[in-house]
Each structure stands twice: as C-alpha cells, then as structure tokens.
C-alpha positions in Angstrom: 0.0 0.0 0.0 1.2 3.5 -0.7 -0.3 7.0 -0.5 -3.9 7.9 -0.1 -5.4 9.4 -3.3 -8.8 10.7 -4.4 -11.1 8.9 -6.7 -12.7 11.7 -8.7 -15.7 9.5 -9.7 -16.8 8.9 -6.1 -15.0 11.7 -4.2 -13.8 9.4 -1.4 -10.3 8.8 -0.1 -8.9 5.4 -1.2 -5.6 3.6 -1.0 -3.6 3.2 -4.2 -3.0 -0.5 -4.8 -0.1 -1.6 -7.0 -0.9 -5.3 -7.3 -4.0 -7.5 -6.7 -4.3 -11.3 -6.8 -7.4 -13.3 -7.3 -8.1 -17.0 -6.5 -11.1 -19.3 -6.4 -11.2 -22.5 -4.3 -13.4 -25.3 -3.1 -16.2 -26.7 -5.1 -17.7 -24.9 -8.1 -20.7 -22.5 -7.8 -22.6 -20.4 -10.3 -20.7 -17.3 -9.3 -17.0 -17.9 -9.8 -16.6 -16.9 -13.4 -18.9 -13.9 -12.9 -17.1 -12.7 -9.8 -13.7 -13.0 -11.5 -15.2 -11.0 -14.4 -16.6 -8.3 -12.2 -13.5 -7.8 -10.1 -11.4 -7.4 -13.3 -14.0 -5.1 -14.9 -14.4 -2.9 -11.8 -10.6 -2.6 -11.1 -10.2 -1.6 -14.7 -12.9 1.1 -14.4 -11.6 2.8 -11.2 -8.0 1.8 -10.9 -6.6 0.7 -14.3 -3.0 1.2 -13.1 -3.5 -1.7 -10.6 -1.8 -4.9 -11.8 -3.9 -8.0 -11.6 -2.9 -11.6 -11.5 -4.9 -14.8 -10.8 -3.4 -17.9 -9.1 -4.2 -21.1 -11.0 -6.3 -23.7 -9.1 -6.6 -21.7 -5.9 -4.2 -22.3 -3.1 -2.4 -25.0 -5.1 -1.3 -22.3 -7.6 -0.3 -20.0 -4.8 1.9 -22.7 -3.3 3.5 -23.5 -6.6 3.8 -19.9 -7.9 1.5 -20.6 -10.8 -0.4 -17.5 -11.9 -2.0 -15.8 -14.9 -1.3 -12.2 -15.8 -4.6 -10.3 -16.4 -3.7 -8.6 -19.7 -5.4 -5.7 -21.4 -7.1 -8.1 -23.7 -8.6 -10.0 -20.7 -9.6 -6.7 -19.1 -11.4 -5.5 -22.3 -13.4 -8.7 -22.5 -14.0 -9.5 -18.9 -17.8 -9.3 -19.3 -17.6 -12.5 -21.4 -17.0 -14.3 -18.1 -20.6 -13.5 -17.0 -22.0 -15.9 -19.6 -20.0 -18.9 -18.3 -20.1 -21.3 -15.4 -17.2 -22.9 -13.6 -14.0 -21.0 -12.8 -11.6 -20.2 -15.7 -8.7 -19.9 -13.3 -9.4 -23.3 -11.7 -10.2 -24.6 -8.2 -8.7 -27.0 -5.7 -9.3 -28.0 -2.1 -6.2 -27.1 -0.2 -5.9 -26.3 3.5 -2.7 -24.4 4.2 -2.7 -25.6 7.9 -3.0 -29.2 6.8 0.8 -29.8 6.4 0.6 -33.6 5.8 -1.9 -33.2 3.0 0.1 -30.5 1.3 3.2 -32.7 1.5 1.4 -35.7 0.2 0.2 -33.8 -2.8 3.6 -32.4 -3.6 2.6 -28.8 -3.0 5.4 -28.3 -0.4 8.6 -30.1 0.4 8.8 -32.2 3.6 9.4 -30.0 6.6 8.1 -26.8 4.9 5.2 -24.8 6.4 2.6 -24.2 3.7 1.6 -20.9 5.3 5.2 -19.7 5.0 5.5 -21.0 1.4 2.3 -19.2 0.4 3.4 -16.0 2.3 6.8 -16.0 0.6 5.1 -16.4 -2.8 2.9 -13.4 -2.1 5.9 -11.4 -1.1 7.8 -12.4 -4.1 4.9 -11.5 -6.4 4.4 -8.1 -4.6 0.7 -8.8 -3.9 -0.9 -6.2 -1.6 -4.5 -7.4 -1.9 -5.8 -10.9 -2.2 -9.4 -11.6 -3.3 -10.5 -15.1 -2.4 -13.7 -16.4 -3.8 -14.9 -19.5 -1.9 -16.8 -20.9 1.0 -16.0 -20.7 4.7 -13.0 -23.1 4.4 -11.5 -20.9 1.6 -11.9 -17.7 3.5 -10.8 -19.0 6.9 -7.7 -20.3 5.2 -7.2 -16.8 3.8 -7.6 -15.4 7.3 -4.9 -17.8 8.6 -2.6 -16.6 5.8 -3.3 -12.9 6.5 -2.6 -13.5 10.2 0.7 -15.3 9.5 1.8 -12.4 7.2 0.9 -9.8 9.8 3.0 -11.7 12.4 5.9 -11.4 10.0 5.4 -7.7 9.3 3.9 -8.0 5.8 0.7 -6.2 5.3 -1.7 -8.1 3.1 -5.4 -7.1 2.8 -7.5 -10.2 2.2 -11.1 -9.5 1.0 -13.1 -12.7 0.4 -16.4 -13.3 -1.4 -18.8 -16.0 -0.1 -19.2 -18.8 -2.6 -21.4 -21.7 -1.7 -24.5 -23.1 -3.2 -25.4 -24.4 0.3 -26.1 -20.9 1.5 -24.7 -21.8 4.9 -22.1 -19.2 5.8 -22.4 -17.4 9.2 -23.3 -14.5 9.3 -24.1 -13.9 5.6 -27.7 -13.6 4.5 -27.2 -14.9 0.9 -24.1 -16.6 -0.5 -23.2 -16.1 -4.1 -24.5 -18.6 -6.7 -27.1 -20.3 -4.4 -30.2 -18.9 -6.2 -28.8 -20.0 -9.6 -28.1 -23.5 -8.3 -31.6 -23.9 -7.0 -33.0 -22.8 -10.3 -30.8 -25.2 -12.2 -31.6 -28.1 -9.8 -35.3 -27.5 -10.5 -34.6 -27.5 -14.3 -32.7 -30.8 -13.9 -35.6 -32.5 -12.2 -38.1 -31.3 -14.8 -36.7 -34.0 -17.1 -35.8 -36.6 -14.5 -39.3 -36.7 -13.2 -40.7 -38.0 -16.5 -39.0 -41.3 -15.7 -42.0 -42.1 -13.4 -43.7 -43.2 -16.6 -41.0 -45.8 -17.3 -42.1 -48.3 -14.6 -45.0 -49.0 -12.2 -44.6 -48.0 -8.6 -41.5 -45.9 -9.3 -39.5 -44.2 -6.5 -37.4 -41.2 -7.6 -34.8 -39.8 -5.2 -33.5 -36.4 -6.1 -30.3 -35.8 -4.1 -29.4 -32.1 -3.9 -26.1 -30.8 -2.6 -26.0 -29.5 1.0 -23.8 -31.2 3.6 -25.2 -29.6 6.7 -27.7 -27.1 5.4 -31.0 -27.9 3.7 -31.6 -24.4 2.2 -30.6 -25.5 -1.4 -32.8 -28.6 -1.3 -35.8 -26.7 0.1 -35.4 -23.8 -2.3 -34.9 -26.1 -5.3 -38.1 -27.9 -4.4 -39.8 -24.5 -4.0 -38.7 -23.3 -7.5 -39.7 -26.7 -9.0 -43.1 -26.7 -7.3 -43.8 -23.1 -8.5 -42.7 -23.9 -12.1 -45.1 -26.9 -12.1 -48.0 -24.6 -11.4 -47.3 -22.7 -14.6 -47.8 -25.9 -16.7 -51.0 -27.4 -18.2 -51.9 -31.0 -17.6 -54.2 -33.7 -19.0 -54.9 -36.0 -16.0 -57.5 -38.1 -17.9 -54.6 -39.7 -19.8 -52.3 -39.9 -16.8 -50.5 -36.5 -17.2 -51.1 -34.9 -13.8 -49.4 -32.4 -11.6 -49.8 -34.8 -8.7 -47.5 -37.4 -10.4 -44.8 -34.8 -11.2 -44.9 -32.9 -7.9 -42.5 -33.2 -5.0 -43.9 -35.6 -2.4 -41.4 -35.2 0.4 -38.4 -33.1 1.4 -35.8 -34.4 3.8 -33.1 -32.0 5.1 -30.5 -32.1 7.9 -32.4 -29.5 10.0 -35.5 -31.7 10.4 -35.8 -35.0 12.3 -37.1 -37.6 9.9 -39.8 -40.0 11.2 -39.3 -42.7 8.5 -42.2 -44.9 9.7 -44.6 -42.0 9.6 -43.4 -40.7 6.3 -43.5 -44.3 4.8 -47.2 -44.5 5.8 -48.0 -41.1 4.2 -46.0 -41.8 1.1 -47.4 -45.3 0.8 -50.8 -43.7 0.2 -49.3 -41.4 -2.4 -47.7 -44.5 -4.2 -51.0 -46.4 -4.1 -52.8 -43.3 -5.5 -50.5 -42.0 -8.3 -48.2 -44.9 -8.8 -45.0 -43.0 -8.0 -43.2 -41.1 -5.3 -40.7 -38.2 -5.8 -38.4 -37.3 -2.8 -36.0 -34.4 -2.6 -33.2 -35.0 -0.1 -30.1 -33.0 1.0 -26.9 -35.0 0.6 -26.3 -34.4 4.3 -29.7 -35.6 5.5 -29.2 -38.4 7.9 -25.5 -38.2 7.4 -24.4 -38.8 11.0 -26.6 -41.9 11.2 -25.3 -43.3 8.0 -21.6 -42.7 8.9 -22.2 -44.4 12.3 -23.8 -47.3 10.6 -20.9 -47.7 8.1 -18.3 -47.4 10.9 -20.2 -50.0 13.1 -20.0 -52.3 10.1 -16.3 -51.9 10.0 -16.3 -49.7 6.9 -13.7 -46.9 6.6 -15.3 -43.5 5.8 -13.1 -41.5 3.4 -12.5 -37.9 4.4 -11.2 -34.8 2.5 -8.4 -32.4 3.6 -10.8 -30.6 5.9 -11.9 -33.8 7.7 -15.4 -33.9 6.0 -16.8 -37.3 5.2 -16.7 -37.7 1.4 -20.4 -37.7 0.4 -19.9 -39.8 -2.7 -18.6 -42.6 -0.5 -21.4 -42.2 2.1 -24.1 -41.9 -0.6 -27.2 -40.8 1.4 -29.4 -41.0 -1.7 -28.7 -44.8 -2.0 -29.4 -45.2 1.7 -32.7 -43.4 1.6 -33.6 -45.3 -1.6 -33.1 -48.7 0.2 -35.1 -47.6 3.2 -38.2 -46.4 1.3 -38.1 -48.9 -1.6 -38.9 -51.7 0.8 -41.4 -49.7 2.9 -43.3 -48.4 -0.2 -43.2 -51.6 -2.2 -41.4 -49.7 -5.0 -40.7 -51.8 -8.1 -37.9 -49.6 -9.3 -35.8 -46.9 -7.6 -34.1 -44.1 -9.5 -31.5 -42.0 -7.7 -30.4 -38.8 -9.4 -28.0 -36.1 -8.2 -28.3 -32.6 -9.7 -25.3 -31.1 -7.9 -22.7 -31.1 -10.7 -25.3 -29.9 -13.2 -26.5 -27.1 -10.9 -23.2 -25.9 -9.5 -21.5 -25.5 -12.9 -24.1 -23.1 -14.4 -23.6 -19.5 -15.3 -25.1 -17.0 -12.9 -28.8 -16.1 -13.3 -30.0 -12.5 -13.2 -30.6 -12.4 -9.5 -27.1 -13.8 -8.7 -25.5 -11.5 -11.3 -26.9 -8.4 -9.5 -25.8 -9.7 -6.1 -22.3 -10.7 -7.3 -21.7 -7.3 -8.9 -22.9 -5.5 -5.7 -20.6 -7.7 -3.5 -17.6 -7.4 -5.9 -17.8 -3.6 -6.0 -18.0 -3.6 -2.2 -15.0 -5.9 -2.0 -12.9 -3.5 -4.1 -14.1 -0.5 -2.0 -13.1 -2.4 1.2 -9.7 -3.3 -0.2 -9.0 0.3 -1.1 -10.0 1.4 2.4 -7.6 -1.2 3.8 -10.5 -3.3 5.3 -10.2 -7.1 5.2 -13.0 -9.6 5.7 -15.6 -11.5 3.7 -18.2 -9.3 1.9 -21.9 -10.0 2.4 -25.1 -8.8 3.9 -24.4 -9.1 7.7 -27.2 -11.0 9.5 -26.2 -9.4 12.8 -25.8 -5.8 11.5 -29.3 -5.3 10.0 -28.2 -7.0 6.7 -25.7 -4.2 6.0 -23.4 -5.0 3.0 -19.9 -4.9 4.5 -16.6 -6.7 4.8 -17.4 -9.1 7.7 -14.6 -9.8 10.1 -12.9 -13.2 9.5 -13.3 -14.5 13.1 -17.1 -14.3 12.6 -17.1 -16.4 9.4 -18.0 -20.0 9.8 -19.8 -22.7 7.8 -22.6 -24.9 8.8 -25.2 -22.2 9.2 -28.6 -24.1 9.4 -31.6 -23.4 7.2 -34.4 -21.8 9.2 -37.2 -24.3 8.7 -39.6 -21.8 10.3 -39.5 -19.3 7.4 -43.0 -18.8 5.9 -42.3 -20.0 2.4 -41.0 -23.4 3.6 -44.0 -24.0 5.9 -46.3 -23.1 3.0 -44.4 -25.5 0.7 -44.7 -28.4 3.1 -48.4 -27.7 3.5 -48.8 -27.9 -0.2 -47.1 -31.2 -0.3 -49.1 -32.6 2.7 -45.9 -33.1 4.7 -45.7 -32.3 8.4 -42.8 -30.1 9.3 -41.6 -32.4 12.0 -39.2 -31.7 14.9 -36.4 -29.2 14.4 -32.9 -30.7 14.8 -30.8 -29.0 17.5 -27.8 -27.3 15.9 -24.9 -25.5 17.6 -22.6 -22.7 16.5 
C-alpha cells in the first residue's frame, strides 16, 4: 500500500493499490466466473493502473507460484465471463494448515510450512490485496494466511467473497451462486421426473447438494413446485401435476420419522403410482456414517476432515429404506449437484455478485479485510465481515413462511427441528 489518493468519480479517499491477486477455491458454484469477471472489470474502471494476477487452481497455484497475468485483452473482454459457469482460473481443495496433505500432494517439500511457502510467494509477487472467492474453508484459510503475514510484518489485505450453493455461511444472509443452483436443480428435475412413466410404482430420489444445510434442497423444491404450477396437464390420460410434484423433502435440520413418512408416502404411491423425494446430501449423514463405521467400513474424508459424500451416498441409503417400505418396483436416484453448480449466474445472482464485488474492491481500497456479504447481525448491511465471525454450517431456518407453505402444499408435516450449535 502507498499513498492515499482521491477517486474523482466517487469523491472518497482510497488507498492506491499496486498489485492484486485473485483466486477461487473449493467446489464450483454459479458465481465464480462472474465474480472474476466483475473484479477485473471494476478494477479496470476505477484503478486501471493496478496490476492484476490470478493464481491457478486456488491455493495450489499460490503454493506452486503458478499464476496468470490479467492482460489488457482480458480486461477489455472481462464481461464475457458473465456468460459462463465454472472457474476459468481453476479450483482446488487445499488447506494451508494441513501440512501432511500439502506434503502428500507435492505442494510443499517435507518439513516446509505451507503458510510460510504461500506467504513467501505473495511477497515475491508483490501482492498487496488478495481476493479469495470461496466458502468458509477458503476464507478462513485466507484469514490464517493474512494473520501469518501480519505476524511477520507484511501487510496483506484479504477480502473474500462468499461462494457456496449451500447458502450456509455465518453470518451472511445470501451466498453467491445459491439462487442459480436452486433454479438449475429444478430445471434438472423437470426432465428426470418424466421417468416415473417408465415403470409402475416408481420411487425417484432427487439428491441435492447440502452437507449440513437444507436451504438448497428446500429452495430447489420451491422453485420446481412453483414452475409446475405454470404448466398445463391432462390428467385423464395420466399426465397430472400430482404425479410430477415433489412428495417429500428431507433435510439435515429436520428430524425424519421414517415410519410416519412411509405410511404417508405409501398412500401417495398407491394413488398416483410413483413417489418423488428431494433430499439433501447431508440428510441423515451422521446416522449413515455411524452405521458404516459400526459395520467396519472406513469412511473416506477430505483435507478438511469432512466425510466424502460420494462414498457415504445418502441417496442410496434413503432409496433402500423407502423402496422396501413403499413396495417400489424400481428406484431411480439422481443427483443434480454437478449440473447445478457449474451453471452461469442467473440475473438475481449476477446483480448480487456485482454488488458484492464492488464492495470488496471498495473495502480493499479502504484497507479493510474480511468477507463481503449482507451481515445478519448488522441489519443486513453489506460490508466486509470480520474473518473470526465467518463459519460454515449455518442451518436453514425451517420456520420461514415459504418453507411452511411449501410443506403444507405437499401434505408433509414439518416435524421436529434438529438441534444445531454454532
């Protein structure tokens, strides 16, 4: 950071920034490409002299010194990124404080401290501001890095953006990309549901991403249910809204009475000849993991210690439970996660992303670090929220009106609320 100067377009005092680095990390979300595009576009508008680079594949690229120079050509065409999903600069799941994992993957040499390696690379590159686009793991890792640098007398401003389709970051009202993911998940199921015609007594399980938060599953079901209301049907030949609708929603925040639900859904099966269930990939996760471990099975975990959901496979578990109880002749399990999370941002997310990116740059120029979002605890003010307050696992509030109305439409009791701690 150098001298304070004036931005004539806004008339506010800001810090002149020589060099900024961007990185995306964690899983994909329908916001990464858009956020990169907006950060490049906005810096070019208000501070064209600021040099921009992007680390390839997140913290992996930072550890290996692998970066892309943001050229004039890229700056001029940054808006193209709004039309694409994924992350053009690449992602990875790397935790800088997990030394063993970094060594095992060849990202650092034996005996090296990944935080020190990353810090030295930032110093070598002359980076003054680091914008991280990721979930709570990405941004808390960035906080660890900033703290390490501060302890070693190097000032780095880290300003993160909250990427997670789970919409489960404390204390952020709405994470980037979640609205789009719900819309895309609903679109995915619009085709999948037609498979109920393929076999009598069909059970279709739609597994939606969401390790510890059911917001995405609930909102995907909401969007799908509302879209269904816009269609015409011909029930006399078997084409009915009842057969295509959602019949149950199971999420981590609700206790699931399998016996009671089986009795209710059994009547649905007998009446319309199929049952469609939306579940979060984290629904019943603890019980499934305990069952696997009790059977002597090893549960694979990622660098952050999370059980790998592809190995646990909650959709298969629920399919087995309900297939027997409902007398299903065929079970179809479909996961919309990779389809939904790789989409380009929809209009609602595009507006939110632009607003948050602009605030992130403003905060960087004011020398304020944190994760940008609408702060639940500060009357939803858009601000750079302090890193120590950022955490994952924010539960979905099942008492919100729209969710209660949705369950009532489906004929499903809300059930008991799971106790969660933060």
